[in-house]
C-alpha positions as CSV (number, residue, x, y, z in Angstrom):
1,M,-8.0,5.5,-20.4
2,D,-11.5,6.3,-19.2
3,S,-14.4,8.0,-21.1
4,L,-15.7,11.2,-19.6
5,Q,-18.4,11.6,-22.3
6,P,-18.4,10.6,-26.0
7,N,-14.9,11.2,-27.5
8,L,-13.5,12.5,-24.3
9,S,-10.6,10.6,-22.5
10,A,-7.9,11.1,-19.9
11,T,-4.3,10.0,-19.2
12,P,-2.2,10.5,-16.0
13,A,1.3,11.7,-15.2
14,V,3.2,12.4,-12.0
15,L,5.7,15.0,-10.7
16,T,8.1,13.1,-8.5
17,V,9.7,15.0,-5.7
18,E,12.9,13.4,-4.4
19,L,14.0,14.4,-0.9
20,D,17.2,14.0,1.1
21,M,17.2,10.7,2.9
22,R,18.0,12.5,6.2
23,A,14.6,14.2,6.1
24,V,12.9,10.8,5.8
25,A,15.1,9.2,8.5
26,A,14.1,11.9,10.9
27,G,10.5,10.8,10.6
28,A,9.1,14.1,9.3
29,R,5.6,14.2,7.8
30,P,5.1,15.5,4.3
31,P,3.8,19.1,4.5
32,A,0.1,20.0,4.6
33,P,-1.8,20.5,1.3
34,L,-1.5,23.9,-0.4
35,S,-4.2,26.6,-0.2
36,P,-6.3,27.0,-3.3
37,N,-4.3,30.1,-4.5
38,K,-1.0,28.3,-4.0
39,A,-2.2,25.1,-5.6
40,E,-3.3,27.1,-8.6
41,K,0.1,28.8,-8.8
42,M,1.8,25.4,-8.6
43,A,-0.5,23.9,-11.3
44,H,0.3,26.8,-13.7
45,A,4.0,26.3,-13.1
46,I,3.7,22.6,-13.8
47,A,1.6,23.3,-17.0
48,A,4.3,25.7,-18.2
49,D,7.0,23.0,-17.6
50,L,5.1,20.4,-19.6
51,E,4.3,22.7,-22.4
52,K,8.1,23.3,-22.8
53,I,8.6,19.6,-22.8
54,L,5.7,18.5,-25.0
55,G,4.9,21.5,-27.1
56,S,2.1,24.0,-27.4
57,E,-0.4,21.3,-28.5
58,L,-0.7,20.6,-24.7
59,R,-3.0,23.6,-24.5
60,Q,-5.8,21.7,-26.2
61,H,-6.0,19.4,-23.2
62,G,-7.3,20.1,-19.7
63,M,-5.2,19.4,-16.6
64,I,-6.3,18.7,-13.0
65,M,-4.0,18.2,-10.0
66,P,-4.4,18.2,-6.2
67,G,-2.1,20.6,-4.4
68,A,-0.8,17.8,-2.1
69,L,2.1,15.4,-1.8
70,Y,1.7,11.7,-1.6
71,D,3.9,8.7,-0.9
72,L,4.1,6.4,-3.9
73,T,2.1,3.7,-2.0
74,E,-0.9,6.1,-1.8
75,L,-1.1,6.5,-5.6
76,L,-0.1,2.9,-6.6
77,Q,-3.3,1.3,-5.3
78,P,-5.3,-1.5,-7.0
79,G,-6.9,-0.2,-10.2
80,L,-5.2,3.2,-9.7
81,P,-8.3,4.9,-8.2
82,F,-6.7,8.4,-8.1
83,I,-7.2,8.5,-11.9
84,E,-10.9,8.0,-11.7
85,T,-11.3,10.4,-8.8
86,L,-9.4,13.2,-10.7
87,L,-11.4,12.4,-13.8
88,E,-14.7,12.8,-12.0
89,L,-13.6,16.1,-10.5
90,Y,-12.6,17.5,-13.9
91,R,-15.9,16.3,-15.4
92,G,-17.7,18.2,-12.5
93,S,-15.9,21.4,-13.4
94,L,-17.1,21.4,-17.0
95,P,-19.8,23.8,-18.2
96,Q,-23.0,22.3,-19.6
97,T,-21.8,23.3,-23.1
98,G,-19.2,20.5,-22.9
99,F,-15.4,20.1,-22.8
100,V,-13.2,23.2,-22.1
101,P,-9.4,22.9,-21.8
102,Q,-8.6,24.4,-18.4
103,I,-6.3,24.0,-15.5
104,V,-8.0,22.8,-12.3
105,A,-6.1,22.8,-9.0
106,I,-7.5,21.4,-5.8
107,G,-6.3,23.1,-2.6
108,S,-7.4,23.5,1.0
109,E,-7.4,26.4,3.5
110,T,-7.0,23.8,6.3
111,E,-5.2,20.5,6.7
112,Q,-8.6,18.8,6.1
113,F,-8.5,18.1,2.3
114,P,-11.8,18.9,0.6
115,V,-11.9,15.6,-1.4
116,Q,-11.6,12.7,1.1
117,A,-10.7,10.2,-1.6
118,L,-7.6,12.3,-2.4
119,A,-6.7,13.3,1.2
120,P,-2.9,12.7,1.6
121,L,-2.0,10.4,4.6
122,R,1.1,12.4,5.5
123,R,2.6,9.4,7.3
124,P,5.9,10.1,9.2
125,G,8.9,9.0,7.3
126,S,7.1,9.0,3.9
127,G,9.5,9.2,0.9
128,P,12.2,9.8,0.0
129,L,10.2,10.0,-3.2
130,L,6.9,11.9,-3.0
131,A,4.6,12.6,-5.8
132,I,2.0,15.1,-7.2
133,P,-0.5,13.3,-9.5
134,L,-1.7,15.0,-12.7
135,L,-4.4,14.1,-15.1
136,F,-4.7,15.4,-18.7
137,V,-8.2,15.5,-20.3
138,G,-9.1,15.9,-23.9
139,Q,-10.6,14.4,-27.1
140,A,-9.9,10.7,-27.3
141,S,-7.8,10.8,-30.5
142,A,-5.6,13.7,-29.1
143,I,-5.3,11.9,-25.7
144,D,-4.0,8.7,-27.4
145,K,-1.3,10.8,-29.1
146,L,-0.5,12.6,-25.9
147,Q,-0.2,9.3,-24.0
148,E,2.3,8.0,-26.6
149,Q,4.2,11.3,-26.3
150,L,4.3,11.1,-22.5
151,E,5.7,7.5,-22.6
152,S,8.4,8.4,-25.1
153,V,9.5,11.8,-23.8
154,L,9.0,12.3,-20.0
155,L,11.5,9.8,-18.6
156,E,14.3,11.3,-20.7
157,K,13.3,15.0,-20.8
158,G,10.9,15.5,-17.9
159,Q,13.0,17.7,-15.7
160,A,11.0,20.4,-13.8
161,Q,11.9,24.1,-14.2
162,L,13.0,26.7,-11.7
163,E,9.6,28.2,-11.1
164,T,8.1,24.9,-10.1
165,E,11.1,24.2,-7.8
166,N,10.6,27.7,-6.2
167,C,7.0,26.9,-5.5
168,L,8.0,23.8,-3.6
169,R,10.6,25.6,-1.7
170,Q,8.5,28.7,-0.8
171,D,5.1,27.2,-0.4
172,W,6.0,23.8,1.1
173,G,9.4,24.6,2.7
174,L,11.0,21.6,0.9
175,Q,14.5,21.3,-0.4
176,P,14.1,18.9,-3.3
177,V,17.1,16.9,-4.5
178,N,15.4,16.3,-7.9
179,L,12.1,17.1,-9.6
180,S,11.0,14.9,-12.5
181,Y,7.9,14.3,-14.5
182,V,7.2,10.6,-15.2
183,T,4.3,8.4,-16.4
184,V,2.5,5.9,-14.1
185,N,4.2,3.2,-16.0
186,D,7.6,4.8,-15.3
187,L,6.7,5.0,-11.6
188,C,5.7,1.3,-11.6
189,A,9.0,0.4,-13.3
190,L,10.9,2.2,-10.6
191,L,8.9,0.4,-7.9
192,K,9.6,-2.9,-9.6
193,I,13.4,-2.2,-9.6
194,Q,13.4,-1.1,-6.0
195,L,11.5,-4.3,-4.9
196,E,13.6,-6.6,-7.0
197,N,16.8,-5.0,-5.6
198,A,15.4,-5.7,-2.1
199,E,14.8,-9.3,-3.1
200,L,11.0,-8.7,-3.1
201,G,10.3,-9.6,-6.7
202,K,7.3,-11.7,-5.8
203,L,5.7,-8.8,-4.0
204,W,6.0,-6.8,-7.3
205,Q,4.2,-9.7,-9.1
206,L,1.3,-9.3,-6.7
207,L,1.2,-5.5,-6.9
208,E,1.5,-5.5,-10.7
209,S,-1.6,-7.8,-10.9
210,A,-3.5,-5.5,-8.5
211,L,-2.6,-2.3,-10.3
212,Y,-3.1,-3.4,-13.9
213,R,-5.3,-6.5,-13.8
214,P,-7.5,-6.0,-10.7
215,N,-10.2,-8.4,-12.1
216,E,-7.8,-11.3,-12.5
217,R,-6.8,-13.9,-9.8
218,T,-3.1,-14.4,-9.0
219,R,-1.2,-16.9,-7.0
220,V,2.4,-16.4,-5.8
221,E,4.5,-18.7,-3.7
222,L,7.9,-17.7,-2.2
223,D,11.0,-19.9,-1.9
224,T,10.3,-19.9,1.8
225,G,6.9,-21.5,1.2
226,N,4.7,-18.4,1.9
227,I,1.6,-18.5,-0.4
228,F,-0.5,-15.5,-1.4
229,F,-3.8,-15.6,-3.4
230,L,-4.9,-12.2,-4.8
231,E,-8.0,-10.8,-6.4
232,G,-8.4,-7.0,-6.8
233,N,-7.6,-5.4,-3.4
234,Q,-8.1,-8.6,-1.4
235,A,-5.3,-11.0,-0.6
236,Y,-5.4,-14.3,1.3
237,S,-2.5,-16.1,2.8
238,P,-2.2,-19.3,4.9
239,Y,-0.7,-18.7,8.3
240,Y,1.0,-21.6,10.0
241,T,1.8,-22.2,13.7
242,F,5.3,-23.4,14.4
243,D,4.1,-27.0,14.8
244,E,2.1,-26.8,11.6
245,W,5.0,-25.3,9.7
246,Q,7.5,-27.9,11.1
247,A,5.1,-30.7,10.0
248,L,5.3,-29.4,6.4
249,H,9.2,-29.3,6.6
250,P,10.2,-32.4,8.6
251,N,13.7,-32.7,7.3
252,L,15.1,-29.2,8.3
253,S,18.1,-29.3,10.5
254,D,17.1,-26.0,12.1
255,P,13.3,-25.6,12.0
256,T,13.5,-22.5,14.3
257,A,15.6,-20.6,11.8
258,G,13.4,-21.7,8.9
259,Y,10.2,-20.6,10.7
260,S,11.9,-17.3,11.6
261,E,12.6,-16.6,7.9
262,W,9.1,-17.7,6.9
263,T,7.5,-15.4,9.5
264,K,9.8,-12.5,8.4
265,Q,8.6,-12.9,4.8
266,Q,5.0,-13.2,5.9
267,R,5.2,-9.9,7.9
268,T,7.1,-8.2,5.1
269,Y,4.4,-9.1,2.5
270,F,1.5,-8.3,4.8
271,A,3.0,-4.8,5.4
272,G,3.9,-4.2,1.7
273,L,0.5,-5.2,0.4
274,G,-1.3,-3.3,3.1
275,A,0.7,-0.1,2.3
276,H,-0.7,-0.3,-1.2
277,G,-4.3,-0.6,-0.1
278,I,-4.6,-4.4,-0.4
279,E,-6.4,-6.0,2.6
280,V,-4.6,-9.2,3.6
281,H,-6.7,-12.0,5.2
282,P,-4.8,-14.6,7.2
283,V,-6.1,-18.1,6.4
284,A,-6.0,-21.2,8.6
285,G,-3.0,-23.1,7.3
286,T,-3.7,-26.5,5.8
287,P,-1.3,-28.6,3.6
288,S,-3.9,-28.8,0.8
289,L,-3.7,-25.1,0.0
290,A,-0.1,-25.5,-1.2
291,G,-1.0,-27.5,-4.2
292,L,-4.0,-25.5,-5.4
293,C,-4.1,-23.1,-8.3
294,E,-5.2,-19.5,-8.1
295,N,-8.8,-20.3,-8.7
296,K,-9.4,-23.3,-6.5
297,G,-6.9,-22.0,-4.0
298,L,-8.5,-18.6,-3.7
299,D,-12.0,-20.1,-3.3
300,K,-10.8,-22.4,-0.5
301,A,-8.7,-19.6,1.1
302,K,-11.8,-17.4,1.3
303,R,-13.6,-20.2,3.1
304,Q,-10.8,-20.6,5.6
305,A,-10.1,-17.0,6.4
306,L,-9.6,-16.5,10.1
307,S,-12.5,-14.7,11.9
308,N,-10.0,-12.7,13.9
309,P,-7.3,-11.3,11.5
310,G,-5.2,-10.0,14.5
311,L,-4.3,-13.3,16.1
312,L,-4.2,-17.0,15.7
313,R,-5.0,-19.3,18.7
314,E,-3.8,-22.9,19.1
315,P,-6.2,-24.4,20.0
316,D,-8.4,-22.2,17.9
317,H,-11.0,-21.1,20.4
318,D,-11.2,-18.9,23.5
319,P,-10.1,-20.8,26.7
320,D,-12.9,-21.7,29.0
321,N,-13.4,-23.1,32.5
322,L,-11.0,-20.6,34.0
323,E,-13.1,-19.8,37.1
324,D,-10.7,-21.8,39.3
325,A,-7.6,-20.2,37.8
326,S,-4.9,-19.4,40.4
327,I,-1.8,-18.9,38.2
328,I,-1.7,-17.4,34.8
329,L,1.7,-17.4,33.0
330,L,2.1,-15.7,29.6
331,T,5.5,-16.5,28.0
332,E,6.7,-14.4,25.1
333,H,8.6,-16.0,22.2
334,A,10.5,-13.4,20.3
335,L,13.1,-13.3,17.5
336,N,15.8,-10.6,17.2
337,E,14.6,-9.2,13.9
338,L,10.9,-9.7,14.4
339,G,10.1,-9.1,18.0
340,P,7.2,-11.2,19.5
341,V,6.3,-14.2,17.3
342,A,4.1,-16.2,19.7
343,Y,3.0,-16.4,23.3
344,T,2.4,-19.5,25.4
345,A,-0.4,-19.2,27.9
346,L,-0.4,-21.5,30.9
347,V,-3.3,-21.5,33.4
348,Q,-3.3,-23.6,36.5
349,A,-5.6,-24.1,39.5
350,A,-4.4,-23.7,43.1
351,D,-3.6,-27.5,43.2
352,G,-1.5,-27.4,40.1
353,T,-4.1,-28.7,37.7
354,V,-3.6,-27.3,34.2
355,L,-6.7,-25.6,33.1
356,H,-5.4,-24.3,29.8
357,L,-2.2,-24.6,27.8
358,G,-2.1,-22.9,24.4
359,N,-0.1,-20.8,21.9
360,E,-1.2,-17.5,20.5
361,Y,0.3,-15.9,17.4
362,P,0.0,-12.1,16.7
363,L,-0.7,-11.8,12.9
364,Q,-0.6,-8.0,13.0
365,P,1.1,-5.5,15.3
366,S,-2.3,-5.0,16.9
367,G,-2.4,-8.7,17.8
368,I,0.4,-8.2,20.4
369,A,-1.7,-5.8,22.4
370,M,-4.8,-8.0,22.0
371,I,-3.0,-11.0,23.5
372,R,-1.4,-9.0,26.3
373,D,-4.6,-7.2,27.2
374,Y,-6.7,-10.4,27.1
375,W,-4.5,-12.2,29.6
376,G,-3.9,-9.1,31.6
377,A,-7.6,-8.8,32.1
378,K,-7.8,-12.5,33.1
379,R,-5.1,-12.0,35.8
380,S,-7.0,-9.0,37.2
381,A,-10.3,-10.8,37.3
């Protein structure tokens, strides 16, 4: 709850728009933002819904909403910045005389959203649950009461009405399966359940810390040995080569399978954190990081962050003395579920002398192209 001016506060809610899974599987993008007129029509329909649910006292609060649809990952970002952005926009709409309860809708005549911080990403395949964020603004004591009311009522009684559904069908061309109003806490609880059902409970621990306690430091270690240090919207994680990883697990009967599962978790967490606006920094893997707490571990991880987050080289420097190279062989090591995991680069002179032998690990999808392009250029030189 943030202060706009003395005795003025705000609290958020969300209209969730559930779509048929087939629309998501087809890779469709969420529709473009509404025009200002259509956004205003949508906002008034939503306000009417919520007044039926919460009572006429809602009129003493202002409401602001963007006429746009967002994937949940776009809203559930460290510190929940959409709240502050909407709050600032409402404050900017106020007359100099002070607070006025009003409905503010943000729309766009083009696909370019007028507020960059709220521009929807519209990524293909977003959903099946999309969301329209709302922010209620009012006197602090009244907002405290409203917040309690939202938490106790919306999850059970927050069904949208026909007019709101018609707006989505007519103005966005959507066929929603379900339309429900929820609080941000409800949304986070839903995300937690989804991640835990997908056996990604530790990912939720990291996200919960980033969402609700962005100033705290957090350390999470998976059963597979993956380690993540988090502070705000910055995460650090040691990345091990196969040889480094095997040295940490000398007694495994099948180190390749173990490393495959470790790599799978690493990529899953990198992608999950990144989708929620958390920048992940790969860190040079050293055994000492495994035993450090969130404070000492994070400090050391920051010092060991790789200069190139896209790939890890073994040895850890660009190959040199390749002027006499006659043969360059790049061997891809791939796993069924993961695709390329590493590349071995062998460079020989005409007489068979080995000029370079090393392994390169793509830490991000972009790293694959970086490795291939680098050695492709060397072959053409």
